[in-house]
Each structure stands twice: as structure tokens, then as C-alpha cells.
MARNU-60261 format. One record per residue (C-alpha): residue number from 1; x, y, z; chain; residue in one letter. Coordinates in pm, 1 decimal. Example, Ala and Ser with C-alpha at 12.3 -4.5 7.8 and 13.67 -1.06 7.14 Angstrom:
BEGIN
k | east | north | up | c | r
1 | 1230.0 | -450.0 | 780.0 | A | A
2 | 1367.0 | -106.0 | 714.0 | A | S
This chain:
BEGIN
k | east | north | up | c | r
1 | -11742.6 | 21981.6 | 3733.5 | A | M
2 | -12007.3 | 21742.6 | 3609.0 | A | M
3 | -12321.5 | 21713.5 | 3819.1 | A | A
4 | -12413.1 | 21376.0 | 3965.4 | A | R
5 | -12691.0 | 21193.4 | 3785.3 | A | L
6 | -13022.9 | 21137.5 | 3953.3 | A | A
7 | -13096.7 | 20773.3 | 4035.0 | A | P
8 | -13143.5 | 20620.7 | 3688.5 | A | P
9 | -13465.6 | 20438.6 | 3765.7 | A | F
10 | -13637.6 | 20721.8 | 3949.1 | A | S
11 | -13815.3 | 20820.7 | 3628.6 | A | I
12 | -13961.8 | 20475.5 | 3566.0 | A | F
13 | -14314.4 | 20410.4 | 3684.3 | A | T
14 | -14364.8 | 20051.7 | 3570.1 | A | Q
15 | -14160.1 | 19734.3 | 3548.0 | A | S
16 | -14217.0 | 19670.2 | 3177.5 | A | H
17 | -14128.6 | 19941.1 | 2931.0 | A | Y
18 | -14286.1 | 20005.1 | 2596.0 | A | W
19 | -14190.7 | 20171.1 | 2273.0 | A | R
20 | -14455.7 | 20340.7 | 2052.0 | A | P
21 | -14537.4 | 20156.7 | 1732.4 | A | L
22 | -14434.0 | 20314.0 | 1406.7 | A | L
23 | -14719.2 | 20319.3 | 1160.5 | A | S
24 | -14727.2 | 20400.6 | 792.7 | A | S
25 | -14971.8 | 20398.2 | 505.0 | A | H
26 | -14699.7 | 20215.8 | 315.1 | A | N
27 | -14678.7 | 19879.1 | 490.5 | A | A
28 | -14367.5 | 19779.9 | 298.6 | A | K
29 | -14143.5 | 20028.1 | 478.5 | A | H
30 | -14308.1 | 20044.4 | 820.0 | A | A
31 | -14135.0 | 19877.5 | 1113.4 | A | L
32 | -14253.5 | 19851.9 | 1469.0 | A | T
33 | -14054.7 | 19832.2 | 1788.2 | A | A
34 | -14264.4 | 19540.1 | 1903.9 | A | A
35 | -14082.8 | 19215.4 | 1962.2 | A | T
36 | -14268.1 | 19028.7 | 1688.4 | A | N
37 | -14174.7 | 19289.5 | 1426.6 | A | F
38 | -14531.6 | 19297.5 | 1294.0 | A | S
39 | -14601.3 | 19576.1 | 1048.1 | A | I
40 | -14888.4 | 19806.5 | 1128.6 | A | T
41 | -15071.8 | 20015.5 | 872.9 | A | S
42 | -15371.3 | 20240.7 | 907.9 | A | L
43 | -15634.8 | 20207.5 | 636.9 | A | A
44 | -15990.6 | 20324.9 | 580.6 | A | R
45 | -16258.5 | 20075.3 | 493.0 | A | T
46 | -16617.0 | 20159.4 | 402.4 | A | P
47 | -16742.5 | 19850.1 | 584.6 | A | K
48 | -16596.1 | 19958.2 | 917.6 | A | S
49 | -16793.9 | 20159.9 | 1165.9 | A | R
50 | -16467.9 | 20318.4 | 1277.9 | A | D
51 | -16282.4 | 20571.9 | 1071.4 | A | E
52 | -15958.7 | 20374.7 | 1097.1 | A | G
53 | -15887.6 | 20003.9 | 1125.0 | A | T
54 | -15551.7 | 19857.5 | 1222.6 | A | T
55 | -15436.4 | 19565.7 | 1009.6 | A | T
56 | -15145.1 | 19349.9 | 1124.4 | A | T
57 | -14944.2 | 19157.0 | 868.0 | A | I
58 | -14735.6 | 18870.7 | 1002.4 | A | K
59 | -14392.3 | 18834.5 | 846.2 | A | L
60 | -14160.1 | 18537.7 | 823.8 | A | S
61 | -13832.0 | 18542.0 | 1016.0 | A | S
62 | -13642.2 | 18612.1 | 694.2 | A | K
63 | -13873.7 | 18900.4 | 606.4 | A | S
64 | -13841.6 | 19047.0 | 955.6 | A | R
65 | -13463.0 | 19035.1 | 935.8 | A | R
66 | -13468.6 | 19199.9 | 593.0 | A | K
67 | -13711.8 | 19466.4 | 710.3 | A | A
68 | -13491.0 | 19551.5 | 1006.4 | A | F
69 | -13175.8 | 19545.6 | 793.4 | A | Y
70 | -13322.5 | 19805.2 | 556.4 | A | E
71 | -13483.1 | 20017.1 | 827.9 | A | S
72 | -13321.5 | 20334.9 | 968.0 | A | P
73 | -13270.1 | 20147.6 | 1295.9 | A | E
74 | -13086.9 | 19865.1 | 1120.4 | A | G
75 | -12869.1 | 20101.7 | 918.5 | A | V
76 | -12773.6 | 20291.6 | 1234.5 | A | L
77 | -12683.3 | 19972.0 | 1419.2 | A | L
78 | -12452.2 | 19860.8 | 1138.0 | A | R
79 | -12280.3 | 20199.2 | 1137.9 | A | K
80 | -12231.4 | 20185.0 | 1514.6 | A | L
81 | -12091.2 | 19832.1 | 1485.9 | A | N
82 | -11830.6 | 19960.1 | 1240.8 | A | E
83 | -11741.8 | 20245.3 | 1474.8 | A | C
84 | -11709.9 | 19997.8 | 1761.3 | A | S
85 | -11467.5 | 19783.9 | 1559.4 | A | K
86 | -11258.8 | 20090.8 | 1472.9 | A | D
87 | -11288.3 | 20252.3 | 1817.3 | A | G
88 | -11419.0 | 20567.5 | 1645.7 | A | D
89 | -11631.6 | 20742.0 | 1907.4 | A | V
90 | -11641.3 | 21072.9 | 1716.2 | A | I
91 | -11801.9 | 20916.9 | 1408.7 | A | Q
92 | -12039.2 | 20716.3 | 1629.0 | A | A
93 | -12157.4 | 21037.2 | 1796.3 | A | L
94 | -12214.9 | 21194.7 | 1454.9 | A | R
95 | -12434.8 | 20900.5 | 1357.4 | A | H
96 | -12619.5 | 20933.2 | 1688.6 | A | Y
97 | -12683.8 | 21305.7 | 1646.2 | A | D
98 | -12806.4 | 21254.0 | 1290.0 | A | E
99 | -13038.6 | 20973.3 | 1400.8 | A | A
100 | -13186.3 | 21194.5 | 1672.3 | A | R
101 | -13257.9 | 21466.4 | 1416.4 | A | K
102 | -13430.5 | 21216.1 | 1187.4 | A | L
103 | -13640.6 | 21075.1 | 1470.8 | A | G
104 | -13492.3 | 20724.4 | 1454.7 | A | V
105 | -13599.2 | 20516.1 | 1754.0 | A | L
106 | -13288.6 | 20390.1 | 1931.7 | A | L
107 | -13296.8 | 20048.3 | 2094.4 | A | S
108 | -13096.6 | 19895.8 | 2378.1 | A | L
109 | -12833.1 | 19773.9 | 2129.9 | A | D
110 | -12784.5 | 20123.5 | 1989.6 | A | H
111 | -12743.2 | 20280.7 | 2331.5 | A | Y
112 | -12509.5 | 20009.6 | 2459.7 | A | N
113 | -12280.8 | 20050.3 | 2157.8 | A | K
114 | -12265.4 | 20424.6 | 2215.5 | A | L
115 | -12206.9 | 20396.8 | 2589.6 | A | L
116 | -11933.6 | 20139.5 | 2536.0 | A | Y
117 | -11751.9 | 20364.5 | 2289.2 | A | L
118 | -11781.6 | 20664.2 | 2521.3 | A | C
119 | -11650.1 | 20465.6 | 2818.5 | A | S
120 | -11354.9 | 20324.8 | 2621.7 | A | V
121 | -11270.9 | 20665.1 | 2475.8 | A | E
122 | -11283.2 | 20817.5 | 2822.8 | A | S
123 | -11048.5 | 20555.0 | 2957.7 | A | A
124 | -10810.7 | 20606.1 | 2665.4 | A | A
125 | -10697.2 | 20944.5 | 2792.3 | A | G
126 | -10929.2 | 21187.7 | 2612.7 | A | V
127 | -11200.7 | 21202.8 | 2876.6 | A | P
128 | -11391.4 | 21520.5 | 2802.7 | A | H
129 | -11587.7 | 21417.2 | 2495.1 | A | L
130 | -11661.8 | 21064.1 | 2612.7 | A | G
131 | -11763.2 | 21174.1 | 2961.6 | A | L
132 | -11984.7 | 21460.1 | 2853.6 | A | K
133 | -12164.8 | 21277.2 | 2575.6 | A | R
134 | -12168.0 | 20942.2 | 2757.0 | A | G
135 | -12368.2 | 21067.0 | 3054.6 | A | F
136 | -12588.1 | 21269.2 | 2820.3 | A | E
137 | -12666.2 | 20957.9 | 2613.4 | A | I
138 | -12729.6 | 20752.2 | 2926.5 | A | F
139 | -12980.9 | 21009.1 | 3050.1 | A | Q
140 | -13147.7 | 21022.4 | 2707.9 | A | Q
141 | -13181.7 | 20645.7 | 2713.3 | A | M
142 | -13363.7 | 20666.1 | 3045.3 | A | L
143 | -13582.1 | 20948.8 | 2915.8 | A | N
144 | -13673.8 | 20727.8 | 2618.6 | A | D
145 | -13776.2 | 20454.6 | 2865.4 | A | R
146 | -13539.6 | 20200.7 | 2714.1 | A | V
147 | -13484.3 | 19925.8 | 2969.7 | A | Q
148 | -13113.3 | 19901.9 | 3062.9 | A | P
149 | -12932.6 | 19571.7 | 3109.6 | A | N
150 | -12607.2 | 19467.6 | 3276.3 | A | E
151 | -12394.5 | 19602.4 | 2990.2 | A | A
152 | -12567.7 | 19941.4 | 3016.7 | A | T
153 | -12496.0 | 19979.9 | 3386.2 | A | F
154 | -12140.9 | 19850.2 | 3349.0 | A | T
155 | -12063.2 | 20102.9 | 3075.3 | A | N
156 | -12217.9 | 20380.9 | 3283.7 | A | A
157 | -12004.8 | 20269.9 | 3579.7 | A | A
158 | -11696.5 | 20284.5 | 3356.9 | A | R
159 | -11786.8 | 20642.1 | 3270.8 | A | L
160 | -11810.1 | 20718.0 | 3642.9 | A | A
161 | -11468.9 | 20557.8 | 3697.1 | A | A
162 | -11321.4 | 20768.9 | 3416.2 | A | A
163 | -11465.6 | 21068.7 | 3598.3 | A | K
164 | -11272.1 | 20940.3 | 3903.2 | A | E
165 | -11595.6 | 20888.7 | 4091.8 | A | D
166 | -11596.1 | 20526.8 | 4217.6 | A | P
167 | -11879.2 | 20616.1 | 4456.8 | A | D
168 | -12104.9 | 20679.8 | 4157.8 | A | M
169 | -11985.0 | 20355.8 | 3997.6 | A | A
170 | -12074.3 | 20163.9 | 4314.9 | A | F
171 | -12412.9 | 20336.9 | 4335.1 | A | E
172 | -12490.6 | 20233.6 | 3976.9 | A | L
173 | -12401.3 | 19876.1 | 4068.7 | A | L
174 | -12641.6 | 19884.0 | 4363.1 | A | K
175 | -12920.5 | 20023.9 | 4145.7 | A | Q
176 | -12861.5 | 19746.6 | 3893.4 | A | M
177 | -12907.3 | 19486.8 | 4167.1 | A | K
178 | -13213.8 | 19667.5 | 4302.2 | A | N
179 | -13393.7 | 19613.2 | 3970.5 | A | V
180 | -13301.4 | 19242.2 | 3966.4 | A | A
181 | -13025.7 | 19263.3 | 3704.6 | A | I
182 | -12750.9 | 19017.0 | 3795.8 | A | A
183 | -12404.6 | 19177.5 | 3795.2 | A | P
184 | -12096.1 | 19020.4 | 3640.0 | A | K
185 | -11733.8 | 19044.3 | 3747.3 | A | L
186 | -11680.7 | 19330.6 | 3503.0 | A | R
187 | -11967.4 | 19519.7 | 3669.1 | A | S
188 | -11763.4 | 19549.3 | 3990.2 | A | Y
189 | -11434.3 | 19650.5 | 3831.8 | A | E
190 | -11497.8 | 20027.2 | 3789.0 | A | P
191 | -11587.5 | 20077.6 | 4156.1 | A | A
192 | -11329.6 | 19833.9 | 4294.7 | A | L
193 | -11037.3 | 19958.3 | 4087.3 | A | F
194 | -11145.7 | 20318.1 | 4146.5 | A | G
195 | -11139.2 | 20283.6 | 4525.9 | A | F
196 | -10810.9 | 20090.9 | 4515.5 | A | C
197 | -10651.3 | 20355.7 | 4294.2 | A | K
198 | -10770.1 | 20623.0 | 4536.1 | A | R
199 | -10626.8 | 20427.7 | 4828.6 | A | G
200 | -10967.2 | 20393.3 | 4995.1 | A | D
201 | -10923.3 | 20044.6 | 5138.7 | A | A
202 | -11243.8 | 20037.3 | 5344.3 | A | E
203 | -11469.1 | 20115.5 | 5047.9 | A | K
204 | -11276.7 | 19868.5 | 4832.7 | A | A
205 | -11355.4 | 19603.3 | 5094.2 | A | Y
206 | -11725.3 | 19697.1 | 5076.4 | A | L
207 | -11724.4 | 19638.6 | 4701.0 | A | V
208 | -11542.5 | 19309.2 | 4751.8 | A | D
209 | -11794.9 | 19198.5 | 5016.2 | A | A
210 | -12082.2 | 19282.2 | 4780.9 | A | D
211 | -11909.7 | 19082.4 | 4508.6 | A | M
212 | -11875.8 | 18778.3 | 4736.6 | A | V
213 | -12240.4 | 18813.3 | 4843.3 | A | E
214 | -12344.0 | 18807.3 | 4476.2 | A | S
215 | -12149.5 | 18486.0 | 4418.1 | A | G
216 | -11891.0 | 18653.6 | 4193.5 | A | I
217 | -11540.0 | 18505.9 | 4218.3 | A | V
218 | -11259.5 | 18761.6 | 4197.6 | A | A
219 | -10973.3 | 18687.0 | 3959.0 | A | E
220 | -10610.6 | 18799.5 | 3966.8 | A | E
221 | -10664.8 | 19166.3 | 3861.3 | A | P
222 | -10921.6 | 19220.8 | 4137.3 | A | E
223 | -10725.6 | 19030.1 | 4402.8 | A | L
224 | -10404.8 | 19206.9 | 4304.0 | A | S
225 | -10573.3 | 19546.9 | 4344.7 | A | A
226 | -10711.2 | 19445.4 | 4685.5 | A | L
227 | -10370.4 | 19317.3 | 4791.3 | A | L
228 | -10194.6 | 19638.3 | 4690.3 | A | E
229 | -10440.0 | 19867.9 | 4867.8 | A | V
230 | -10413.6 | 19645.5 | 5178.3 | A | S
231 | -10031.9 | 19649.1 | 5170.4 | A | V
232 | -10023.4 | 20026.8 | 5132.5 | A | N
233 | -10269.8 | 20068.8 | 5420.8 | A | A
234 | -10081.7 | 19819.6 | 5644.7 | A | N
235 | -10394.3 | 19604.1 | 5680.7 | A | K
236 | -10214.4 | 19283.9 | 5778.4 | A | E
237 | -10530.3 | 19077.1 | 5828.4 | A | D
238 | -10655.2 | 19169.3 | 5482.2 | A | K
239 | -10312.7 | 19100.8 | 5330.3 | A | V
240 | -10324.6 | 18754.7 | 5489.1 | A | Y
241 | -10677.7 | 18694.1 | 5359.4 | A | E
242 | -10606.2 | 18807.2 | 5002.5 | A | V
243 | -10280.7 | 18610.5 | 4984.1 | A | L
244 | -10469.4 | 18292.2 | 5062.8 | A | H
245 | -10743.8 | 18380.4 | 4815.5 | A | R
246 | -10470.5 | 18412.0 | 4553.8 | A | L
247 | -10331.5 | 18076.6 | 4666.0 | A | R
248 | -10670.3 | 17908.3 | 4635.1 | A | A
249 | -10767.5 | 18072.5 | 4304.7 | A | T
250 | -10451.8 | 18082.0 | 4091.6 | A | L
251 | -10179.6 | 17840.2 | 3989.1 | A | R
252 | -9934.2 | 18124.6 | 3935.0 | A | Q
253 | -9932.9 | 18503.2 | 3950.6 | A | V
254 | -9815.9 | 18772.2 | 3710.8 | A | S
255 | -9496.1 | 18971.3 | 3757.5 | A | E
256 | -9693.4 | 19274.5 | 3876.8 | A | S
257 | -9873.0 | 19075.3 | 4147.3 | A | T
258 | -9544.9 | 18912.4 | 4248.7 | A | L
259 | -9398.3 | 19259.9 | 4294.0 | A | G
260 | -9676.6 | 19352.6 | 4537.8 | A | I
261 | -9618.6 | 19031.4 | 4735.0 | A | V
262 | -9243.5 | 19099.8 | 4754.2 | A | E
263 | -9304.4 | 19459.0 | 4865.1 | A | N
264 | -9512.1 | 19332.9 | 5155.9 | A | W
265 | -9262.6 | 19075.8 | 5281.7 | A | F
266 | -8970.7 | 19317.9 | 5239.8 | A | N
267 | -9147.9 | 19593.5 | 5434.2 | A | S
268 | -9059.2 | 19704.5 | 5786.5 | A | E
269 | -9422.5 | 19669.5 | 5889.2 | A | Y
270 | -9440.4 | 19302.0 | 5785.7 | A | A
271 | -9135.9 | 19233.4 | 6003.9 | A | A
272 | -9308.5 | 19375.8 | 6311.5 | A | K
273 | -9648.9 | 19209.1 | 6300.7 | A | I
274 | -9720.6 | 18852.0 | 6409.7 | A | G
275 | -9822.9 | 18658.9 | 6719.8 | A | K
276 | -9546.6 | 18584.2 | 6967.9 | A | E
277 | -9740.1 | 18290.7 | 7115.5 | A | K
278 | -9979.9 | 18053.0 | 6947.3 | A | W
279 | -10162.7 | 17726.9 | 7004.7 | A | D
280 | -9969.1 | 17449.5 | 6831.0 | A | V
281 | -10272.5 | 17220.5 | 6841.6 | A | K
282 | -10485.8 | 17475.0 | 6656.0 | A | K
283 | -10213.6 | 17516.4 | 6395.9 | A | V
284 | -10202.3 | 17140.9 | 6335.8 | A | R
285 | -10580.6 | 17121.0 | 6319.8 | A | E
286 | -10586.0 | 17413.2 | 6077.4 | A | G
287 | -10335.6 | 17242.1 | 5848.1 | A | I
288 | -10543.5 | 16922.4 | 5847.9 | A | A
289 | -10866.8 | 17114.5 | 5793.5 | A | R
290 | -10717.2 | 17319.8 | 5510.1 | A | G
291 | -10588.7 | 17022.1 | 5314.1 | A | G
292 | -10224.6 | 17068.5 | 5421.2 | A | G
293 | -9972.9 | 17342.5 | 5351.0 | A | G
294 | -10133.9 | 17627.7 | 5545.2 | A | W
295 | -10296.3 | 17666.2 | 5884.8 | A | H
296 | -10519.3 | 17974.4 | 5854.3 | A | G
297 | -10419.7 | 18101.5 | 6200.5 | A | Q
298 | -10280.1 | 18435.6 | 6085.2 | A | G
299 | -9926.9 | 18572.7 | 6107.7 | A | W
300 | -9715.8 | 18371.2 | 6352.9 | A | L
301 | -9387.3 | 18505.3 | 6489.7 | A | G
302 | -9208.3 | 18825.7 | 6394.6 | A | S
303 | -8883.6 | 18937.5 | 6235.3 | A | G
304 | -8749.4 | 19001.6 | 5888.2 | A | R
305 | -8870.1 | 18779.4 | 5606.8 | A | W
306 | -8620.4 | 18629.7 | 5365.0 | A | K
307 | -8737.2 | 18692.4 | 5008.9 | A | V
308 | -8549.0 | 18515.0 | 4728.0 | A | V
309 | -8615.3 | 18386.1 | 4378.5 | A | N
310 | -8572.9 | 18010.5 | 4371.0 | A | T
311 | -8685.1 | 17689.1 | 4204.6 | A | Q
312 | -8833.7 | 17358.9 | 4314.7 | A | V
313 | -8682.9 | 17031.5 | 4196.6 | A | N
314 | -8871.0 | 16725.7 | 4070.8 | A | E
315 | -8906.3 | 16590.5 | 4425.3 | A | D
316 | -9077.1 | 16908.7 | 4545.0 | A | G
317 | -8775.0 | 17034.7 | 4739.8 | A | V
318 | -8705.6 | 17409.5 | 4750.7 | A | C
319 | -8352.7 | 17476.0 | 4623.0 | A | L
320 | -8318.3 | 17775.7 | 4855.2 | A | S
321 | -8418.9 | 17647.8 | 5199.2 | A | C
322 | -8398.5 | 17273.3 | 5133.3 | A | G
323 | -8748.5 | 17206.9 | 5269.3 | A | E
324 | -8986.4 | 16977.9 | 5083.5 | A | K
325 | -9313.0 | 17141.4 | 4982.5 | A | L
326 | -9629.0 | 16995.2 | 5129.4 | A | A
327 | -9873.9 | 16819.3 | 4901.7 | A | S
328 | -10195.1 | 17020.2 | 4933.0 | A | I
329 | -10532.7 | 16856.0 | 4888.6 | A | D
330 | -10857.0 | 17045.0 | 4834.2 | A | I
331 | -11008.1 | 17145.3 | 5166.4 | A | D
332 | -11336.4 | 16998.7 | 5299.8 | A | P
333 | -11543.0 | 17298.1 | 5187.9 | A | K
334 | -11407.9 | 17273.9 | 4834.0 | A | E
335 | -11475.1 | 16899.4 | 4838.4 | A | T
336 | -11833.6 | 16960.2 | 4949.0 | A | E
337 | -11889.8 | 17222.8 | 4678.2 | A | N
338 | -11739.7 | 16996.2 | 4412.0 | A | F
339 | -11959.2 | 16702.9 | 4517.0 | A | A
340 | -12271.6 | 16921.5 | 4516.5 | A | A
341 | -12191.8 | 17056.1 | 4168.5 | A | S
342 | -12124.4 | 16707.7 | 4035.0 | A | L
343 | -12449.6 | 16575.0 | 4181.4 | A | S
344 | -12647.5 | 16860.6 | 4029.9 | A | K
345 | -12491.0 | 16803.9 | 3688.6 | A | L
346 | -12549.2 | 16428.3 | 3702.6 | A | A
347 | -12916.7 | 16475.4 | 3793.4 | A | C
348 | -12957.5 | 16713.6 | 3498.9 | A | Q
349 | -12792.6 | 16481.0 | 3248.3 | A | K
350 | -12970.5 | 16155.7 | 3334.2 | A | E
351 | -13264.6 | 16011.9 | 3526.4 | A | A
352 | -13253.9 | 16180.3 | 3865.8 | A | K
353 | -13382.3 | 15869.9 | 4045.7 | A | A
354 | -13083.2 | 15666.3 | 3925.7 | A | N
355 | -12823.3 | 15902.0 | 4069.6 | A | F
356 | -13018.7 | 15955.7 | 4391.5 | A | V
357 | -13027.8 | 15576.7 | 4432.7 | A | H
358 | -12648.4 | 15568.7 | 4394.6 | A | F
359 | -12606.2 | 15843.6 | 4656.3 | A | Q
360 | -12825.6 | 15647.9 | 4899.8 | A | T
361 | -12627.8 | 15329.4 | 4833.4 | A | W
362 | -12299.1 | 15515.7 | 4886.0 | A | L
363 | -12413.7 | 15656.1 | 5220.0 | A | E
364 | -12496.3 | 15302.9 | 5333.2 | A | R
365 | -12177.5 | 15130.2 | 5211.6 | A | H
366 | -11916.0 | 15408.6 | 5205.7 | A | G
367 | -11681.0 | 15576.6 | 5250.5 | A | P
368 | -11411.4 | 15426.9 | 5026.2 | A | F
369 | -11041.0 | 15504.2 | 4998.0 | A | D
370 | -11040.5 | 15453.7 | 4620.7 | A | A
371 | -11278.7 | 15417.6 | 4326.6 | A | V
372 | -11220.1 | 15188.4 | 4026.5 | A | V
373 | -11373.5 | 15252.0 | 3684.7 | A | D
374 | -11431.3 | 14883.5 | 3611.5 | A | G
375 | -11482.6 | 14919.8 | 3236.1 | A | A
376 | -11160.1 | 15114.0 | 3180.2 | A | N
377 | -10951.4 | 14874.4 | 3389.1 | A | V
378 | -11109.2 | 14558.5 | 3247.6 | A | G
379 | -11052.4 | 14672.8 | 2888.1 | A | L
380 | -10711.0 | 14833.4 | 2942.3 | A | A
381 | -10505.0 | 14577.5 | 2748.3 | A | N
382 | -10740.8 | 14447.9 | 2482.9 | A | G
383 | -11085.6 | 14433.1 | 2327.1 | A | H
384 | -11217.4 | 14162.0 | 2560.7 | A | N
385 | -11322.2 | 14252.3 | 2913.2 | A | F
386 | -11096.6 | 14087.3 | 3174.7 | A | S
387 | -11230.4 | 14032.1 | 3527.2 | A | F
388 | -10892.6 | 13887.7 | 3622.9 | A | S
389 | -10722.6 | 14212.6 | 3526.7 | A | Q
390 | -10981.8 | 14413.2 | 3717.6 | A | L
391 | -10938.1 | 14196.1 | 4026.4 | A | N
392 | -10559.0 | 14242.4 | 4017.0 | A | T
393 | -10597.2 | 14620.8 | 4035.2 | A | V
394 | -10863.7 | 14592.5 | 4306.3 | A | V
395 | -10636.1 | 14377.5 | 4524.5 | A | E
396 | -10339.1 | 14609.9 | 4472.5 | A | Q
397 | -10549.1 | 14906.3 | 4583.4 | A | L
398 | -10658.8 | 14715.7 | 4892.4 | A | R
399 | -10294.9 | 14651.5 | 4984.7 | A | Q
400 | -10201.1 | 15021.0 | 4969.9 | A | I
401 | -10522.9 | 15139.9 | 5136.4 | A | S
402 | -10470.1 | 15275.1 | 5491.7 | A | P
403 | -10776.8 | 15079.7 | 5605.8 | A | S
404 | -10692.6 | 14771.2 | 5392.9 | A | K
405 | -11042.8 | 14793.5 | 5253.4 | A | R
406 | -11152.3 | 14700.3 | 4902.7 | A | L
407 | -11211.4 | 14998.8 | 4673.3 | A | P
408 | -11548.6 | 15093.1 | 4526.7 | A | L
409 | -11594.2 | 14917.6 | 4190.4 | A | I
410 | -11822.3 | 15080.1 | 3933.0 | A | I
411 | -11951.8 | 14858.5 | 3652.3 | A | L
412 | -12242.3 | 14894.7 | 3413.2 | A | H
413 | -12515.6 | 14640.8 | 3483.2 | A | I
414 | -12464.6 | 14478.4 | 3141.5 | A | S
415 | -12109.2 | 14379.6 | 3242.4 | A | R
416 | -12231.4 | 14234.4 | 3571.6 | A | V
417 | -12484.9 | 13999.1 | 3409.4 | A | H
418 | -12368.0 | 13936.2 | 3052.8 | A | G
419 | -12064.4 | 13821.1 | 2856.1 | A | G
420 | -11758.5 | 13724.8 | 3065.5 | A | P
421 | -11967.0 | 13768.9 | 3382.0 | A | A
422 | -12129.0 | 13430.9 | 3306.0 | A | Q
423 | -11798.6 | 13251.5 | 3362.3 | A | N
424 | -11822.6 | 13058.4 | 3695.6 | A | P
425 | -11495.1 | 13202.2 | 3824.3 | A | K
426 | -11604.0 | 13555.7 | 3741.4 | A | N
427 | -11946.6 | 13492.1 | 3895.0 | A | K
428 | -11780.4 | 13403.6 | 4226.4 | A | R
429 | -11570.8 | 13719.5 | 4204.8 | A | L
430 | -11878.0 | 13935.8 | 4143.4 | A | I
431 | -12070.0 | 13772.4 | 4428.2 | A | E
432 | -11776.7 | 13832.7 | 4663.2 | A | N
433 | -11767.1 | 14202.8 | 4570.8 | A | W
434 | -12142.3 | 14230.5 | 4622.6 | A | K
435 | -12118.5 | 14054.6 | 4958.9 | A | K
436 | -11853.4 | 14302.6 | 5072.3 | A | N
437 | -12064.5 | 14597.6 | 4953.5 | A | G
438 | -11803.2 | 14729.9 | 4711.2 | A | V
439 | -11967.4 | 14670.0 | 4370.6 | A | L
440 | -12217.9 | 14918.4 | 4231.9 | A | Y
441 | -12386.7 | 14828.5 | 3902.8 | A | A
442 | -12512.2 | 15134.3 | 3716.2 | A | T
443 | -12859.9 | 15077.6 | 3565.3 | A | P
444 | -12957.5 | 15089.2 | 3199.4 | A | Q
445 | -12961.3 | 15444.9 | 3066.0 | A | G
446 | -12709.1 | 15569.9 | 3321.0 | A | S
447 | -12356.4 | 15688.7 | 3252.1 | A | N
448 | -12117.9 | 15492.8 | 3473.9 | A | D
449 | -11866.7 | 15781.5 | 3457.3 | A | D
450 | -12070.1 | 15976.1 | 3714.8 | A | W
């Protein structure tokens, strides 16, 4: 049984890690581990009061690349890259052992290549070599004071998962966050899949909660694993939650995920659970709040579910039950997030004051039922801008609007003051739109597509 590793960062005493400089009397072949790849040589000079004087020779980018390419470190990295392409962990370990004997200084790239190969080899069904050497290499990396990154911790977590120790994988994830390294979705997979495979639903939920807290959005593999462990544990509330996360995240699911969904609805347990009484008003409010199509009030009613494979026709009618599917809009929270993201992007791409001015104007004159891209509509049928054509679309939108209000019209300021805008008839049209507070002219230097 392999012993558990000590906390990886317990041996570090400072936040920035260093590597000793290589020095040589032959400056041509010396290479340092410093980030500027300066070459250091020790030389004696009769004019110096010290016995040794350090001289630093600055190299061009091309010279630095060539120096690294020809160095033992560069040669080792190329060999490990080849092993990574071929999936040859045995040869990679031979290169590693030889490099250690020769005193080659391994960098983060070297160690990450080795850890990746060991983790993949372990997962491929021959765990002993990859596990044993992988943890050994990880510990050596820490002993060498090489600063790990996200890939390092993720590969170490994969080794822990191959060892069937998701607790260790989760602990490595926590340590990564403790040293301010941002995790990725792949960083959570070893612990999450490990707990789900073991049937430990509660710990799987802890990993999922940590993932949500870190702003990581689960995709189908993660949600499918959470759904399966919840179904097997008869956690109906979690099944409900994950099903709706699947609904909100994916357009369609794989056959394997579909099988898990069918297993739930065909189960005896699913037939038993569900509220016998519920508040109809809350259900209606939930449907409106959620954009239509679902209410978010949990399982309502009880009894056997009917599970069939069917199709939906062009009118959105289910060919099995005959009911028409509801048209689902994005919910208010999604709308808010989308608007915030769009505003942030717009402020980054152009003068912030311009877009902020538009937001202020919109708060004063909005909301609107529809928005018209004036340039696209006015130029739809030719090379010359047509205000008459634009006005036709605007009036049609007003007729179909629930509030019978004019839509918001976006036009660049040059189209409001120049060209066809000088025509008296078009001038009256523009003034009428301005008077009604429905025309916004984007200033010079702004993209009217925002």
C-alpha cells in the first residue's frame, strides 16, 4: 500500500522559488536557469580586488533559443515530448533517470511531461509503474523547489485517482487553491469521478460545490456522473437539480446520459416520490420566472412515469402525447448575466464613456419590446440608405408590439445628420423618433452593433 504524501507545499519556506545558476569557464556552453537566460562565467582579472568576478553576457532571443536547444535541458525536453506523443512512459522514465545521474536541472516543463505520462499510463490499466514513479517524481519536484502549476496538481490528482484515492485528489485540489493557483474543470475531474465511481454521493457533492464556488461550469461528463450517483443513492432532490442543470447547459445529451435519465424515471423509487399537494400559484410564478417550460418547484404528484422514445414535429408537437412543447426563453438571471458580460465587453472594445452614456439613456427611455439595427434595415435592398424602408419595419414592429410602442432604433450619428437624412421628409421622420425617445445615435468611434 502506498503511503500518503505529505502536504506538497509544507517544504516551501518562501513564495518565490529559485534555481541555482549554472556557471562555466566556457561561456559558450553554460546555461542558467534564470528567466533571462544570461550566461554566467567566472574569470580572474588582475585589476580586480576580488579573486573572482562575475561577467554577464546578454544574448539575443535567437541565441537564447539556440543555447537552450543545444543544452542538456533542451535535449531532455525534446526527448520527453517525443515520448509524450508516443505515450511511451517507460522510455520517458529512462530519460529521466539518465538526466538525474548526469545532474541535469529539470524544469517545470520536464516534470509536467513526466507526471502526465505517469498519470495516463496509470489510467491505461498498468498502474504499478506509473503510480510508483509518478508520486516519486512529484516528490522530487517539490524537493527541487520547482514551483508547481495547475497542470502539475491536476496530473498528481490523476495519479491519486488511479490509486483509487479521490480524497487525496480532492486534497491536492484544495492545496492548489490555497497557493492561489486557479483550478480548471479538468482539475476537479479526478476527485469528482473518483467519488462518483465509489458511490460516495455526499463527497461528490462537496467537490461539485467547490467547483461552483470557483466559477467552474460543469459539462456533460461531470453532470452525468453526478446524476448517476444521485440516482443510485435515491437522492431525489439532487436528481431534480442535476436534471435541470443538464437542461440549462446542453442542447442534447449522449446515449449514456440518456440511459441514466431513463433508469431514474423507470425506477420504483421515482414512482413513489413527489408532493401530493402543491401551490398552483407558485407553480405558475415559477414557470414565468424560469422563462417558461419548467417551474422549479420539485417533484409534483406520484405514480409511474411513462418513458418512450418519440419525435417532435415542425410545429413543436410531441408525437407521443400530442402536447405542444413550450417555447422557453432565457430566465431573468441568465438575461442579467448576459447583459453584464456584453456591457463589460463593449467597454473594453471602445470608449467606456460612450457605452455608459448609452446605458444611462436606455434607463431613461426604456424598456423597449424590440430593437432595430437601422443600418442593416435601411440598406437591406440596395446600396442607398432608405429611411422609408426603415420606417416601414418600425411601424410593423409597433403593430405587433404588446404595448403598441415604437421599437428602439439604433443609427450611427453620420446617418442621422448626413446624406439622405438631409431630405425634408426624412428630417421630419428623424425628429419624430427623437421626440418619442426611440432613436439613439451612436457617436463617432463607436460600434453601433453594441
